[in-house]
C-alpha positions, 0 to 999 in steps of 0.5 A: 571322845573322852568317854570312849563312845564307840561310834564317836571314837571310830568315826574320828579315828577313821577320819584321821586315818583316811589320808594315811599311806597304810590303810587303817580302820578302827573297828571297835572300842572295848572300855579304853581299848581301841581295835584297829585293822591295818592293811599293809602293802603286799611285798610283791609291790616292792621293787626287785632292784635298787640303785647301786654302784659297781666296784668301779663306781659306775651306777647300776641296778642291783637285784635285792635278795629275798631276805633284803626285800623281807627286811625292807617290807618288815621295816615298812610295816613297823613304821606304818604300825607305829604311825597308826598307833601314834595317830590314833592315840593323838586323836582319841584321848581316852584310849589307853591301849590299841589292839592292832592286827595287820593283814596283807596279801601273801606272796605264795597263796595270793590270799589275804592273811594276818601277818602281825598282831598285838596290843600296844599301850599309850605309855609304851608307844610314847616312850623312847625315841622314833628317829632312826629307820631301825627304830621301826622294828621296836614295835616287836618289843614294846607291845604285848602278846605280839606275833609276827610272821617274820621271825629269826631262823636257826642260823640267826638270820631273818626268815625270808618267807612270809606265812600267815599267822595262826589266828584260831586262838583269836576268834575275832580275827579268824571270823574276819578272814572266814567271812571276808570277800577277798576278790577285788572284782566283787560288788561288795566291800572287801578286805582287798579293797580296804585301802581304796574304800577308805581313801574314797571317803577322804573329807574335802579338807584333805582333797587339795593336792600337797605341794611338790616340795622337790619341784625345781623353781626358776631363779626368777620365781624364787627371787620374786617370792623371797625379795620381800622377806626380811630375816626375823630375829632369833627368839630369845632362849627361855630363862628356865628351859624345861628339862628333857626327861632322862632315863634313870641310871641302871641299878648295879646288882651283886651276886645273890642280890634280889629286888621287886620289879615295878608293875610296869616292868611286867608289861615288857622287859628288854634284856641285852647281854654284851660281851667281847673276847669270845663268842657266847649265846643267850638262852632262856628257861621257862620253868615251874615251881620245881625249876624244871621246864614242863616241855622242851618248848619252854627252852629258848635258844638260837634254834628255838627263839620264841616261847609262850606265844612270843612272851619270851623271845630272842631278838638276835645278836649283832656287833656294837663297836668292839662288843657283841650284843645279844638281846631278848624280850620278856613279857612277864604278864603274858606268861602262863600261870604255871611258869614261875621262873625265867632263867637268863643264861649264857653258854660258850660256843661248844666247838671252841672249848673255852670257859667263861673266863674268855669273855671280857666286858661281860654285862647283862643289862635289863630295862623297861618302858619307865626307864628303870634299868638293872645291870649285872656283871657275871663272874669270869669263872675259868671252871664253867662253860655255861652260867645262869646269869639272872632269874625273874621269879614270882613271889608273894609279898603281903598277900600280893603276887609280884615279880622279882629279879635276882642276880645269880652267876652260877655255872656248869663245867660241862657247858650247855648240856649240864645247863639244859639238864639242870632245867629239865631239858632232854639233851640227846 
């Protein structure tokens, strides 16, 4: 196992997967990287209605909107991905990363297709809490080269359509689909029957039915089972309890200040722009050596939320108490070589005519999986309607290429138009 022998690792991991709700299958080992295919339940298998209450408080069944069902399905998939990753890492101690691809039966074509894929490292998976339902969606942010069929629309809502991902740039996945049997009635092993095939091989030790923890027990049975029990004294607290790991305090940056990012940050950065007082949008520009985008696709904004195969993407805007927070994810190591700089910018709502001075409590916060974090408060400039807040850029130090972060806070009076033109985006 420690030597990552392919046959041994796959057999052990599949043994562990065999009693899981989502069907996962380890299919190969390359060095310290394990490849896994996971079969996600079809969205059509989810109920179309959920219990609810009428305005008068009477119980009823409410029909779920298409978008609500999609969010339910996406959250379920995220939970299954995280559980599959954590179990595989627990079983295979020599594995440091997992390439995982998810397939499901697509609701329109009723054919199997891949709907998510990416690489997740042990360090990223084990970092951070997995407690709340919404934590399941963090699988999109902590992986490398993650692609998912459910995206954010131009109106900043979740897309309700589930379409297959283009796997032509991933020959292994495309070949798997091209040569797979999708008919459940076939005599051969099929992808469609993956869940049943794996469960048919559940070892005998897993065959015993799980106890029904929600069975209503008669009082006499409960009394008989508990009569002989006596309360045990609480264990004494250890004299020197181990300290829980804590995140480092954020480094506060001043305008013009720059620093070298740790290598771990190249694998995944989370960016959050928090503000109040007025509305503003987060935008990203992926530029070359001249500070210009090479194509309009390198301009990331609400109507085009991803670029560079998902290496830069907006994650949406939401309320957080009295503030609004818009988030983005950036995978520097996955950016193409011609991208030398990523500018993080904000622009005020064009229709309001307001300047950046209307923003209150504006702050840009960036962190990575190690817990290192950086924060910068852009100036409330009354003369500008768009602003470059910070930038990540390649730099050579002692013959080694690194990524650096610089706080900027420079603005444009004509708003988004001037900001876009300055970075080479054609504004019509």
